[in-house]
C-alpha positions as CSV (number, residue, x, y, z in Angstrom):
1,M,78.4,121.0,86.6
2,A,78.8,117.9,84.6
3,R,82.6,118.3,84.6
4,L,82.6,118.6,88.4
5,N,80.5,115.5,88.8
6,T,82.8,113.6,86.4
7,L,85.8,114.8,88.3
8,L,84.4,113.8,91.7
9,F,83.4,110.4,90.2
10,L,86.9,109.8,88.9
11,I,88.4,110.8,92.3
12,V,86.1,108.4,94.1
13,V,86.9,105.6,91.7
14,A,90.7,106.2,91.9
15,L,90.6,106.3,95.7
16,S,88.7,103.0,95.8
17,V,91.0,101.3,93.3
18,V,94.1,102.4,95.2
19,A,92.5,101.2,98.5
20,V,91.5,97.8,97.1
21,I,95.0,97.3,95.6
22,D,96.7,98.3,98.8
23,C,94.4,96.0,100.8
24,L,95.1,93.0,98.5
25,R,98.9,93.7,98.6
26,T,99.1,94.1,102.4
27,E,100.7,91.2,104.2
28,R,98.3,89.2,106.4
29,S,100.3,89.9,109.5
30,R,99.8,93.7,109.0
31,L,96.0,93.5,108.7
32,Q,94.0,95.0,111.6
33,S,90.4,94.9,112.7
34,F,88.8,92.7,109.9
35,P,89.9,90.0,107.5
36,R,91.0,91.0,104.0
37,G,87.7,90.0,102.4
38,A,85.7,92.1,104.7
39,W,87.8,95.2,103.9
40,V,87.5,94.7,100.2
41,V,83.7,94.4,100.5
42,L,83.6,97.5,102.7
43,I,85.7,99.5,100.2
44,L,83.6,98.4,97.3
45,L,80.2,99.0,99.0
46,C,81.1,102.3,100.6
47,P,83.8,103.7,98.4
48,V,84.7,106.9,100.2
49,F,84.1,105.8,103.8
50,G,85.6,102.3,103.1
51,A,88.7,103.7,101.6
52,F,89.3,106.2,104.3
53,A,88.6,103.5,107.0
54,W,91.1,101.2,105.3
55,F,93.9,103.8,105.2
56,R,93.1,104.9,108.8
57,A,92.4,101.6,110.6
58,G,92.7,98.7,108.3
59,R,96.4,98.2,108.3
60,I,99.3,98.7,110.6
61,A,101.3,101.7,109.4
62,P,104.7,100.8,107.9
63,G,106.6,102.5,110.7
64,R,104.8,100.7,113.6
65,P,105.6,97.1,114.6
66,A,103.2,94.4,113.7
67,S,102.3,93.6,117.3
68,P,102.8,95.5,120.6
69,L,105.2,92.8,121.9
70,A,107.5,93.3,118.8
71,A,108.3,96.7,120.1
72,G,109.5,95.3,123.4
73,P,108.0,94.5,126.8
74,I,105.0,96.6,127.8
75,G,105.2,96.1,131.5
76,P,107.7,94.4,133.8
77,E,105.8,91.1,133.8
78,D,106.3,90.9,130.0
79,D,110.0,91.2,130.3
80,P,111.6,87.7,130.7
81,E,114.8,89.2,132.1
82,F,112.9,91.0,134.8
83,V,110.9,87.9,135.7
84,R,114.1,85.9,135.9
85,Q,115.7,88.4,138.2
86,L,112.6,88.6,140.4
87,A,112.6,84.8,140.7
88,E,116.3,84.7,141.7
89,S,115.8,87.4,144.3
90,L,112.8,85.5,145.8
91,R,114.8,82.3,146.0
92,R,117.6,84.1,147.9
93,R,115.3,85.2,150.7
């Protein structure tokens, strides 16, 4: 039983250390939801929940763009080319 407890403790510590290091190395533009200091405190105070929350919601995944607008226009009013064409068509009327 002591070996199992020791193993679980080491897993929790390793998960927390990896989460804190990843949090500190993540660029500020890729942070999400909370500032970096709040994430570190959450990870240290609630090691399992904080680490999982960090990996799930704390940072923007490497494959996703940093902001929704970086991926391109969301709707027609966000596309400058569409707005320009619309303004030209309204001027012609």
